[in-house]
C-alpha beads as a LAMMPS data file, in Angstrom:
LAMMPS data file: protein, C-alpha beads

164 atoms
163 bonds

1 atom types
1 bond types

-500.0 500.0 xlo xhi
-500.0 500.0 ylo yhi
-500.0 500.0 zlo zhi

Masses

1 110.0

Atoms # bond

1 1 1 241.364 193.073 -436.485
2 1 1 245.476 193.297 -436.568
3 1 1 247.518 192.760 -440.200
4 1 1 248.850 189.697 -438.603
5 1 1 245.718 188.542 -437.203
6 1 1 243.912 188.778 -440.472
7 1 1 246.522 187.008 -442.344
8 1 1 246.431 183.992 -440.146
9 1 1 242.796 183.707 -440.354
10 1 1 242.946 184.173 -444.368
11 1 1 245.822 181.173 -444.329
12 1 1 244.430 179.111 -441.381
13 1 1 241.250 179.121 -443.399
14 1 1 242.337 176.835 -446.447
15 1 1 241.296 173.095 -446.686
16 1 1 243.587 170.375 -447.030
17 1 1 242.862 169.673 -450.739
18 1 1 242.678 165.819 -449.496
19 1 1 240.680 165.992 -446.459
20 1 1 238.668 168.677 -447.164
21 1 1 236.647 168.542 -444.159
22 1 1 239.967 170.029 -442.043
23 1 1 241.669 173.431 -443.059
24 1 1 245.948 172.968 -442.497
25 1 1 245.569 174.690 -438.981
26 1 1 243.196 171.906 -438.125
27 1 1 245.491 169.313 -439.515
28 1 1 249.008 170.653 -437.896
29 1 1 249.941 171.496 -441.587
30 1 1 250.084 175.149 -441.302
31 1 1 252.883 175.808 -438.264
32 1 1 253.722 179.353 -438.453
33 1 1 252.431 182.932 -439.622
34 1 1 254.716 185.910 -439.506
35 1 1 254.864 189.339 -440.742
36 1 1 258.588 190.884 -440.956
37 1 1 258.959 194.072 -441.771
38 1 1 255.483 193.860 -443.537
39 1 1 256.382 190.756 -445.463
40 1 1 254.001 187.707 -444.554
41 1 1 256.164 184.301 -443.741
42 1 1 253.919 181.529 -443.683
43 1 1 255.529 178.220 -442.588
44 1 1 254.302 174.386 -442.998
45 1 1 254.902 170.914 -442.198
46 1 1 253.864 168.325 -445.218
47 1 1 251.968 165.013 -443.404
48 1 1 254.662 163.469 -444.991
49 1 1 257.977 163.347 -447.373
50 1 1 256.233 163.664 -450.815
51 1 1 252.953 164.213 -450.349
52 1 1 250.748 165.244 -453.606
53 1 1 249.236 168.032 -452.084
54 1 1 251.590 170.384 -450.866
55 1 1 252.078 172.283 -454.280
56 1 1 247.793 172.910 -454.041
57 1 1 248.786 173.874 -450.236
58 1 1 251.226 176.453 -451.423
59 1 1 249.189 177.558 -454.114
60 1 1 246.441 178.225 -451.624
61 1 1 247.882 179.892 -449.227
62 1 1 249.267 182.606 -451.559
63 1 1 245.653 182.816 -453.026
64 1 1 244.642 183.470 -449.300
65 1 1 247.378 185.705 -448.358
66 1 1 246.354 187.561 -451.651
67 1 1 242.617 188.182 -451.290
68 1 1 243.347 189.489 -447.706
69 1 1 245.969 191.927 -449.257
70 1 1 248.802 190.625 -448.722
71 1 1 251.512 190.163 -451.866
72 1 1 254.947 188.635 -452.002
73 1 1 253.988 186.154 -449.396
74 1 1 256.864 183.293 -448.760
75 1 1 256.019 180.236 -447.857
76 1 1 258.784 178.465 -445.653
77 1 1 259.047 174.563 -445.447
78 1 1 259.947 172.624 -441.690
79 1 1 261.025 168.786 -441.517
80 1 1 261.625 169.096 -438.619
81 1 1 259.544 167.998 -435.835
82 1 1 258.017 165.578 -438.212
83 1 1 253.835 165.994 -438.879
84 1 1 252.233 163.439 -436.267
85 1 1 248.341 162.624 -436.512
86 1 1 248.672 163.123 -432.386
87 1 1 248.739 166.939 -433.632
88 1 1 244.656 166.259 -434.388
89 1 1 242.702 167.948 -431.866
90 1 1 239.349 166.445 -430.765
91 1 1 237.813 168.524 -432.890
92 1 1 239.594 167.599 -436.070
93 1 1 238.943 163.812 -435.217
94 1 1 235.058 164.952 -435.040
95 1 1 235.442 166.195 -438.232
96 1 1 236.952 163.470 -439.759
97 1 1 234.312 160.847 -438.466
98 1 1 231.799 162.506 -439.716
99 1 1 233.032 162.822 -443.094
100 1 1 233.452 158.675 -442.858
101 1 1 237.421 158.905 -442.186
102 1 1 237.865 156.958 -439.164
103 1 1 240.646 159.247 -436.942
104 1 1 243.513 157.605 -435.932
105 1 1 244.026 156.761 -432.087
106 1 1 246.093 158.969 -430.540
107 1 1 248.940 156.564 -429.137
108 1 1 251.701 157.157 -426.504
109 1 1 255.041 158.497 -427.649
110 1 1 256.941 155.345 -427.076
111 1 1 254.198 152.910 -429.166
112 1 1 254.628 155.254 -432.267
113 1 1 257.981 153.562 -433.134
114 1 1 256.542 150.035 -432.481
115 1 1 253.658 150.691 -434.588
116 1 1 255.611 152.061 -437.456
117 1 1 255.605 149.617 -440.423
118 1 1 253.487 147.279 -438.931
119 1 1 249.995 145.689 -440.338
120 1 1 246.750 146.619 -438.538
121 1 1 244.487 144.061 -438.527
122 1 1 242.082 145.228 -435.854
123 1 1 241.027 147.932 -433.170
124 1 1 239.841 150.797 -436.020
125 1 1 236.500 152.346 -435.061
126 1 1 234.013 152.343 -437.791
127 1 1 232.865 156.193 -438.425
128 1 1 229.369 154.647 -439.632
129 1 1 228.616 152.194 -436.869
130 1 1 231.180 152.675 -433.883
131 1 1 232.041 149.240 -434.020
132 1 1 235.876 148.178 -433.706
133 1 1 235.356 144.903 -435.807
134 1 1 236.878 145.734 -438.749
135 1 1 240.249 144.710 -440.695
136 1 1 242.125 147.054 -442.971
137 1 1 241.340 145.830 -447.126
138 1 1 244.452 147.726 -448.683
139 1 1 247.144 149.688 -447.491
140 1 1 246.217 152.427 -449.978
141 1 1 242.634 154.444 -449.827
142 1 1 241.404 157.292 -451.777
143 1 1 244.789 159.291 -451.038
144 1 1 248.346 158.512 -450.042
145 1 1 247.680 158.981 -446.247
146 1 1 244.668 156.914 -445.832
147 1 1 243.794 153.323 -446.213
148 1 1 240.756 151.332 -447.065
149 1 1 239.354 149.435 -443.880
150 1 1 235.530 147.134 -444.174
151 1 1 233.832 147.228 -441.097
152 1 1 232.638 143.367 -439.833
153 1 1 229.494 145.007 -438.480
154 1 1 227.505 147.364 -440.845
155 1 1 229.701 146.339 -444.012
156 1 1 230.684 149.457 -445.213
157 1 1 234.022 150.173 -446.441
158 1 1 235.596 153.500 -445.019
159 1 1 238.793 155.773 -445.206
160 1 1 241.230 155.568 -442.289
161 1 1 243.703 158.560 -442.005
162 1 1 247.408 156.491 -440.957
163 1 1 248.859 157.636 -438.210
164 1 1 252.289 158.618 -437.922

Bonds

1 1 1 2
2 1 2 3
3 1 3 4
4 1 4 5
5 1 5 6
6 1 6 7
7 1 7 8
8 1 8 9
9 1 9 10
10 1 10 11
11 1 11 12
12 1 12 13
13 1 13 14
14 1 14 15
15 1 15 16
16 1 16 17
17 1 17 18
18 1 18 19
19 1 19 20
20 1 20 21
21 1 21 22
22 1 22 23
23 1 23 24
24 1 24 25
25 1 25 26
26 1 26 27
27 1 27 28
28 1 28 29
29 1 29 30
30 1 30 31
31 1 31 32
32 1 32 33
33 1 33 34
34 1 34 35
35 1 35 36
36 1 36 37
37 1 37 38
38 1 38 39
39 1 39 40
40 1 40 41
41 1 41 42
42 1 42 43
43 1 43 44
44 1 44 45
45 1 45 46
46 1 46 47
47 1 47 48
48 1 48 49
49 1 49 50
50 1 50 51
51 1 51 52
52 1 52 53
53 1 53 54
54 1 54 55
55 1 55 56
56 1 56 57
57 1 57 58
58 1 58 59
59 1 59 60
60 1 60 61
61 1 61 62
62 1 62 63
63 1 63 64
64 1 64 65
65 1 65 66
66 1 66 67
67 1 67 68
68 1 68 69
69 1 69 70
70 1 70 71
71 1 71 72
72 1 72 73
73 1 73 74
74 1 74 75
75 1 75 76
76 1 76 77
77 1 77 78
78 1 78 79
79 1 79 80
80 1 80 81
81 1 81 82
82 1 82 83
83 1 83 84
84 1 84 85
85 1 85 86
86 1 86 87
87 1 87 88
88 1 88 89
89 1 89 90
90 1 90 91
91 1 91 92
92 1 92 93
93 1 93 94
94 1 94 95
95 1 95 96
96 1 96 97
97 1 97 98
98 1 98 99
99 1 99 100
100 1 100 101
101 1 101 102
102 1 102 103
103 1 103 104
104 1 104 105
105 1 105 106
106 1 106 107
107 1 107 108
108 1 108 109
109 1 109 110
110 1 110 111
111 1 111 112
112 1 112 113
113 1 113 114
114 1 114 115
115 1 115 116
116 1 116 117
117 1 117 118
118 1 118 119
119 1 119 120
120 1 120 121
121 1 121 122
122 1 122 123
123 1 123 124
124 1 124 125
125 1 125 126
126 1 126 127
127 1 127 128
128 1 128 129
129 1 129 130
130 1 130 131
131 1 131 132
132 1 132 133
133 1 133 134
134 1 134 135
135 1 135 136
136 1 136 137
137 1 137 138
138 1 138 139
139 1 139 140
140 1 140 141
141 1 141 142
142 1 142 143
143 1 143 144
144 1 144 145
145 1 145 146
146 1 146 147
147 1 147 148
148 1 148 149
149 1 149 150
150 1 150 151
151 1 151 152
152 1 152 153
153 1 153 154
154 1 154 155
155 1 155 156
156 1 156 157
157 1 157 158
158 1 158 159
159 1 159 160
160 1 160 161
161 1 161 162
162 1 162 163
163 1 163 164
């Protein structure tokens, strides 16, 4: 395995501290990994401005790189393009659902601007029973990137990864 592949594997396996069933690669936070004259550079995009997990993610990236034999790592944060839940692939969505976190629906690009700031009242599928008869209980869930929902079908409360 090449040095770059080793580095990509190491930092790509870092788990998101708030959504521990996904790695930063699966979540889309990890944007680019390179070796420039032997110096490792990792580029990341936070899920949103002010995400409290970013300091932990940076530390975990540095630890993973050191464990893989890379010192003096540069971690670069980029804001454009902004992170979006549309970057989650089917595997990531399945892992979220298995962890009882309802993944956001993929949306056509033109509908994204219409949904920002609007209240959601139904349509999020319950990860326990699959019912779409759900409602948002609180815009604030177990972490800032999730909201709390309740299923009318089975009565279970569950987290929903906020779409953005």
